[in-house]
C-alpha positions in Angstrom: 43.3 43.3 30.0 39.6 44.3 28.7 37.4 46.8 30.7 33.4 46.3 30.9 31.3 49.3 30.2 29.6 50.5 33.3 26.0 51.1 33.5 24.7 53.6 36.4 21.3 54.3 37.4 20.5 57.5 39.4 17.2 58.1 40.5 16.4 61.5 41.1 13.7 63.4 43.2 13.8 67.1 42.4 12.8 70.0 44.1 11.4 73.2 42.0 14.4 74.7 41.4 14.8 76.2 37.8 18.2 77.1 38.0 21.3 75.5 40.5 23.1 77.9 42.7 26.7 78.6 41.2 28.8 75.6 41.5 31.4 76.7 43.9 28.6 76.4 46.5 26.9 73.0 45.8 26.5 71.1 48.8 26.4 67.5 48.4 24.5 64.6 49.6 25.2 60.9 49.8 22.6 59.0 47.8 23.6 55.8 47.8 26.6 53.5 49.2 27.0 49.6 49.0 29.9 47.5 50.8 32.2 45.5 49.0 30.8 42.4 47.3 31.8 39.4 48.4 34.6 38.0 46.3 35.8 41.0 44.5 39.0 43.2 45.5 39.5 46.5 44.2 42.7 46.7 42.1 43.5 50.3 40.8 41.6 53.8 39.4 39.5 53.3 36.6 41.3 54.0 33.4 40.9 57.9 32.1 39.8 56.8 28.8 36.8 54.5 29.5 33.3 55.8 29.1 30.4 54.9 31.0 26.6 55.2 30.1 24.3 56.6 33.0 20.5 56.2 33.0 18.6 58.9 35.1 15.3 58.4 36.4 13.0 61.2 36.9 10.2 61.3 39.4 6.8 60.4 37.5 4.8 63.3 38.3 1.6 61.5 38.2 2.5 57.9 38.9 0.0 57.4 41.4 -2.7 58.1 38.9 -1.5 55.8 36.5 -1.4 52.6 39.5 -5.2 53.9 39.9 -5.8 53.1 36.2 -3.7 50.0 36.6 -6.1 48.3 39.1 -9.2 49.8 37.9 -8.9 48.3 34.1 -7.5 45.1 35.6 -10.4 44.3 38.2 -13.2 42.6 36.7 -15.3 44.1 39.2 -14.8 47.8 37.9 -16.9 49.5 35.7 -13.6 50.4 33.7 -12.3 46.8 33.3 -10.3 45.9 30.3 -10.6 49.8 29.4 -6.6 50.2 28.8 -5.0 53.6 28.3 -3.2 54.6 25.3 0.7 55.1 24.9 0.1 58.8 24.9 -2.2 58.5 27.9 0.4 56.6 29.8 3.5 59.0 28.7 1.3 62.0 30.0 0.7 60.4 33.5 4.7 59.2 33.7 5.9 62.6 32.2 8.1 64.1 35.2 6.8 67.7 36.2 8.1 70.2 33.8 10.1 72.1 36.1 12.1 69.2 37.6 12.8 68.2 34.0 14.3 71.6 33.7 16.4 71.4 37.1 18.2 68.0 35.9 18.8 69.6 32.6 20.4 72.8 34.2 22.3 70.1 36.5 23.7 68.4 33.4 24.3 71.9 31.8 26.1 73.1 34.6 28.7 70.4 33.8 28.7 71.2 30.4 27.2 67.5 29.4 25.5 67.6 25.9 25.5 63.9 24.8 22.2 63.1 26.2 18.8 61.5 24.9 15.5 61.0 26.5 12.6 58.6 26.7 9.3 59.1 24.9 7.9 60.9 28.6 11.3 62.4 29.5 11.0 60.4 32.5 14.4 58.6 31.6 17.6 60.5 30.1 20.5 58.6 29.0 24.1 60.3 29.3 27.2 59.1 28.0 30.4 60.8 29.5 34.0 59.5 30.3 35.1 58.6 33.6 36.3 61.6 35.2 33.3 63.9 34.3 31.2 61.0 35.6 33.2 61.1 39.0 32.7 65.0 39.0 28.9 64.8 38.4 28.1 62.0 41.0 31.3 63.0 43.3 32.5 59.9 43.5 35.5 57.7 42.1 35.3 54.7 40.0 37.8 51.9 40.2 39.0 48.3 38.8 37.5 45.6 40.9 38.8 41.9 40.2 36.8 38.7 41.2 39.1 36.4 43.4 37.8 33.0 41.7 37.4 34.5 38.0 39.6 37.0 37.4 36.9 39.0 35.5 37.3 42.8 35.9 34.5 45.5 36.2 34.7 49.3 36.4 32.2 50.4 39.5 31.9 52.9 42.1 30.4 51.7 45.7 29.0 55.3 46.2 27.9 58.3 44.5 26.3 61.6 46.0 24.1 64.5 44.3 23.8 68.3 45.0 21.2 68.7 47.7 19.5 71.3 45.6 18.6 68.3 43.4 16.9 66.5 46.0 17.6 62.7 46.2 14.2 61.9 47.2 12.3 58.8 45.8 8.9 58.4 44.1 6.8 56.5 46.3 3.8 54.4 45.1 0.3 54.0 46.3 -1.7 51.2 47.7 -3.8 49.4 45.1 -7.8 48.2 45.1 -8.2 44.9 47.2 -9.0 42.3 44.7 -10.0 38.4 46.4 -10.5 35.3 44.1 -13.3 32.8 45.7 -11.3 29.5 45.6 -14.3 27.6 46.3 -15.7 28.8 42.8 -12.2 28.6 41.2 -11.3 24.7 41.9 -11.4 22.3 38.9 -10.4 18.9 38.4 -7.8 18.4 35.8 -9.0 17.1 32.0 -10.4 13.4 32.3 -7.9 12.6 29.6 -5.1 14.3 30.7 -3.4 11.1 32.2 -3.8 9.3 28.6 -2.3 12.3 27.0 0.2 13.1 29.0 3.5 11.5 29.2 5.0 13.1 32.4 8.7 12.5 30.7 7.4 14.5 27.4 5.1 17.0 28.1 3.5 18.7 24.5 1.0 21.2 23.6 -1.7 18.6 23.1 -0.9 17.9 26.9 -1.1 20.9 28.0 -4.2 21.7 26.2 -5.6 18.7 27.8 -4.4 19.4 31.4 -5.9 23.0 31.4 -9.1 22.8 29.4 -8.6 24.5 26.2 -8.1 21.3 24.1 -10.3 22.0 20.8 -10.3 25.9 21.3 -9.5 27.7 17.9 -8.7 31.5 18.7 -8.6 34.3 16.4 -5.7 35.9 15.5 -7.6 39.2 15.1 -6.4 42.2 17.1 -4.8 39.8 19.4 -1.1 39.4 20.2 1.8 37.4 22.3 5.0 38.4 22.9 8.3 36.6 24.5 11.2 38.7 25.4 15.0 37.3 25.0 18.3 38.2 26.4 21.7 37.0 27.0 22.2 36.1 23.2 19.7 33.9 23.4 18.6 33.2 19.8 14.9 32.0 18.5 15.6 29.9 15.8 13.0 29.7 13.0 14.4 26.5 11.6 13.7 24.6 14.9 10.2 26.3 15.2 9.2 24.9 11.9 9.9 21.4 12.8 8.4 21.8 16.3 5.2 23.2 14.6 5.6 19.9 11.9 5.7 17.7 15.1 3.1 19.7 17.6 1.2 22.0 15.6 0.8 20.9 11.8 -1.7 23.9 11.0 1.0 26.4 11.8 4.0 25.1 9.7 5.5 28.0 7.6 4.3 30.8 9.6 6.8 33.0 12.2 7.0 35.8 14.3 7.9 39.5 14.3 11.3 40.1 15.5 12.7 43.4 16.9 16.0 44.1 18.0 16.7 46.2 20.9 19.8 48.0 22.5 22.1 45.8 19.8 20.0 42.5 20.2 20.5 39.9 17.1 18.7 36.8 16.6 21.4 34.8 14.8 19.9 31.8 12.2 23.3 30.4 12.2 23.1 26.3 12.8 24.2 25.7 16.1 23.6 29.2 17.8 19.9 28.5 18.7 19.2 29.2 22.6 17.6 26.6 24.5 15.8 29.2 26.6 15.0 31.2 23.5 13.5 28.0 21.3 11.5 26.6 24.7 9.8 30.0 24.9 8.9 30.6 21.3 8.1 27.1 20.9 5.1 26.8 23.6 4.2 30.3 23.8 3.4 30.7 19.9 2.7 27.1 19.4 0.1 26.9 22.3 -1.6 30.5 21.5 -1.5 29.7 17.5 -2.7 31.2 15.2 -2.2 34.6 17.8 0.6 36.8 16.4 3.6 36.6 18.1 6.3 38.6 18.7 10.0 38.0 19.8 12.4 40.9 21.4 16.1 40.0 21.8 17.7 42.4 23.9 21.8 43.3 24.0 23.7 44.5 27.1 23.8 43.6 30.7 22.3 45.7 33.6 23.8 47.0 37.0 24.7 44.0 39.0 25.7 43.4 42.7 27.1 39.9 43.1 26.1 37.6 45.5 27.5 33.8 46.7 26.4 32.3 43.8 26.0 35.2 41.5 29.0 36.3 40.6 29.2 37.0 36.8 26.8 39.5 35.7 24.3 37.1 34.1 21.4 39.4 34.8 19.1 41.0 32.1 18.8 44.2 31.1 15.2 44.7 31.8 15.2 48.6 31.3 16.7 48.4 28.1 13.8 46.4 26.7 10.9 48.3 29.2 12.3 51.6 27.6 11.7 50.4 24.0 8.3 48.9 24.8 7.1 51.7 26.4 8.1 54.0 23.3 6.1 51.4 20.9 2.2 51.9 20.2 1.7 48.0 19.3 2.6 46.2 22.0 1.5 42.4 22.5 -1.3 41.8 25.1 0.4 38.7 26.7 4.1 38.9 27.1 6.6 36.2 28.7 9.7 36.9 30.2 11.2 33.3 31.5 13.9 35.0 33.0 14.9 36.2 36.8 17.8 36.9 39.1 18.5 36.9 43.0 16.7 40.1 43.9 19.4 41.2 45.7 21.6 41.4 42.9 19.3 43.8 41.3 19.9 47.3 42.9 17.2 48.3 44.5 16.4 51.5 43.0 16.8 49.9 39.2 14.2 47.1 40.6 11.9 49.3 41.9 11.9 51.7 38.8 11.7 48.6 36.3 8.9 47.6 38.3 12.1 32.8 46.5 13.7 30.4 49.1 16.5 30.2 47.3 18.8 27.3 46.3 16.7 24.4 46.2 19.0 22.5 48.7 17.4 21.9 52.1 20.9 20.9 53.7 23.1 22.8 55.9 25.6 23.4 53.0 23.4 26.1 51.6 24.6 29.3 49.9 21.8 31.7 51.0 23.4 34.6 52.4 22.9 38.3 52.3 25.3 40.4 49.8 25.3 43.6 52.0 28.5 42.6 53.6 27.2 41.0 56.6 26.7 37.6 54.9 23.5 36.8 57.3 21.3 33.6 56.4 18.5 34.7 54.2 15.8 33.4 51.6 16.6 34.6 48.3 13.3 36.0 46.2 13.5 36.4 42.7 13.0 39.8 40.5 11.1 40.0 38.4 8.7 38.0 40.0 8.8 39.8 43.2 7.1 43.0 41.1 3.7 43.5 42.2 2.8 44.5 38.7 3.6 41.2 36.6 1.9 38.0 36.8 4.4 35.7 38.7 4.3 32.1 37.5 5.5 28.4 39.4 6.2 25.0 38.8 4.3 22.2 39.0 4.9 18.1 37.8 2.6 15.2 37.5 -0.7 14.2 37.4 -2.6 15.3 39.6 -0.3 18.1 39.9 2.2 18.8 42.7 4.8 21.2 43.2 8.1 20.7 41.3 11.2 19.7 43.2 13.9 18.6 40.8 14.8 22.4 40.6 13.8 25.4 42.2 10.2 26.6 41.9 11.1 30.1 42.9 8.6 31.0 45.3 9.0 33.2 48.6 8.5 36.9 49.9 10.1 39.9 48.5 12.7 42.2 50.3 12.0 45.0 48.0 8.3 45.1 47.6 5.5 45.3 50.2 2.5 43.4 49.6 0.2 44.9 47.7 -3.7 44.9 49.1 -4.8 42.8 46.6 -2.8 39.8 48.4 -3.7 41.0 51.8 -6.3 38.0 52.4 -4.9 35.4 50.8 -1.6 35.9 51.5 -1.9 37.5 55.0 -3.8 34.1 55.9 -0.7 32.0 54.6 1.7 33.9 56.5 -0.8 33.8 59.8 -1.2 30.2 59.6 2.8 29.3 59.4 3.5 27.8 63.1 4.9 30.9 65.3 8.5 31.5 64.9 9.3 29.6 61.7 12.0 30.9 59.5 12.0 34.1 61.2 14.7 36.6 60.3 15.0 34.3 57.0 12.2 36.3 54.8 10.2 39.4 54.7 6.2 38.2 56.2 4.9 41.7 54.9 6.9 41.5 51.3 5.3 40.6 48.1 4.4 36.9 47.9 4.9 35.1 44.9 4.1 33.1 42.6 0.9 34.3 41.5 -0.4 30.3 39.7 1.6 28.0 38.4 1.9 25.3 35.8 3.7 22.3 34.3 7.3 23.1 34.3 9.4 19.8 33.5 10.6 17.6 30.4 9.0 19.7 27.8 9.8 18.4 24.2 11.3 21.2 22.3 13.5 21.4 19.1 17.0 22.7 19.5 19.7 22.8 16.7 17.5 20.5 14.7 17.5 17.8 17.4 14.2 17.0 19.9 15.5 17.7 23.5 13.6 17.7 26.8 14.1 20.8 28.7 12.7 21.8 32.2 12.2 24.9 34.6 9.8 27.5 35.5 11.1 29.1 32.1 8.8 26.4 30.7 5.7 27.0 32.8 5.8 31.2 31.9 5.2 30.5 27.9 2.5 28.0 28.8 0.6 30.4 31.2 1.6 33.3 28.6 -0.2 31.3 25.9 -3.5 30.4 27.9 -3.5 34.2 29.1 -3.5 35.1 25.1 -6.2 32.6 24.6 -8.4 34.4 27.3 -8.0 37.6 25.6 -9.0 36.1 22.4 -12.7 36.1 24.3 -12.9 39.1 26.0 -11.0 32.8 36.8 -10.3 29.2 37.2 -7.4 27.5 39.1 -6.6 23.8 39.6 -5.8 23.9 43.1 -2.1 22.1 43.7 -1.8 20.7 47.3 1.1 18.9 47.6 4.3 19.7 47.6 7.2 22.2 49.1 10.1 24.2 47.8 13.3 23.5 49.9 16.2 25.5 50.0 18.6 27.5 52.1 19.0 24.4 54.5 15.6 24.5 55.0 12.3 22.5 53.8 11.2 26.0 52.4 7.5 26.7 52.6 4.5 24.0 52.1 1.9 23.7 49.7 -1.6 24.3 50.8 -5.2 24.7 49.8 -5.6 28.4 48.4 -2.9 30.6 47.9 0.9 29.6 48.7 4.6 30.7 48.0 5.2 27.6 45.6 2.4 27.5 43.5 0.4 30.5 43.8 -3.4 30.0 43.3 -2.5 26.5 41.5 -2.3 25.8 37.7 -5.2 27.6 35.2 -8.2 25.8 34.1 -9.1 27.8 30.6 -12.6 26.7 30.4 -13.4 28.3 34.2 -11.5 31.2 33.7 -13.2 31.9 29.9 -16.8 31.5 31.7 -15.9 33.5 34.5 -14.6 36.9 32.2 -17.6 36.2 29.7 -19.9 36.6 32.8 
């Protein structure tokens, strides 16, 4: 029997107490408890020889200030627009209060723990220790769990506690500035030649350039950059990229990208090991933005995980590992695409919030949209990290003119974890208010962060995989396409093609409808580079 290494996230809010009381006087309070996920059975105690890795998050002392900076430099109407912070300035804002840090160090020292390390800002602590020591640290018991269908085994605990003097509070976030787009000024028709250049069964770089109005634009690579994240052993193959360039971007032949390994991630170039996801991402992101410099990160490992009815294996991505790496880096690409997502409820809430849809594309009654909290309540299932308020979430379209994709799930909806940010109040609030009274009551959070923000073509992209041209689709395709356009906009320094037809069926319903303006299927619509470029410059 093989046991998986366990990763646990603890989110701490500490009182100002430089030295803890004697351990015999400690009083513990329950920090978190979850029900046994559906389909798993407890089969025994965790083995003594197993070790686990704990990731401890400390309160970021000046987080409110950081969020204020973020919205000021992201708002085109603000005087600080585009004046980004340095790595050192960000680390200063997210660093924990020195007394808080000392308190947590004292807590670990009281347990004679010495094998731990810190992030660059010391807001994360990484601890590796034996199971039995972790149980004492967190006043819990780890067990072996077995999945009744797959037979997979995991070592997990369903609850843990912390000393009351350490305080199990959470960092809170502040509201943002209210930024509203005037749709009347942003609407535009697709390029006149799109129907001639584009084949709905064969989406290429030239089609996207025509469709989104950046045909003929040649960016400068000077001080500009674009990045692609890779997870789950998805390898970006350089030989395939060469074939793609030869066919769709001949001037890029002979060029490649920077590669970084994160947490033991690899980028195996052995024939036959190329990943369809990774190849799609690098070919359309780097090809669309060429000659802007490209970076590919391959991140190893798996994150904390709570299965649901359709996600029984841990195929979630280790976002925190990648974020930790990037947040300690000086040279970070300006436009980054992540073509990965998980049902929000399969990501522990503390993990999701610290890191920053309707459901199953099935309109019939035999859907699989239920909560994983032990109650099996019918519920739409939004996707993380698309629900995070600090990312640009991308939906999917097809056709010319564009309509919402229906061959697969577009991914729109409302977050159960993140409240609606103020920058969405006017447009998202108006959409929710316009819904028929009582529609989908109890199935979604009308006050949650709405997603997506924008959309793009997402089906039948022509890529090269293991030396063969293939057709591939998903919002995994629209994300790198949009990232390339953002990289082109970064080269110069808001316009959208409104999508008004379609819906996102799922969970035994027809889902939310597409409408003029913002909607939780295509956001504001697809991007028009020409209009966006003019608005940014003026």
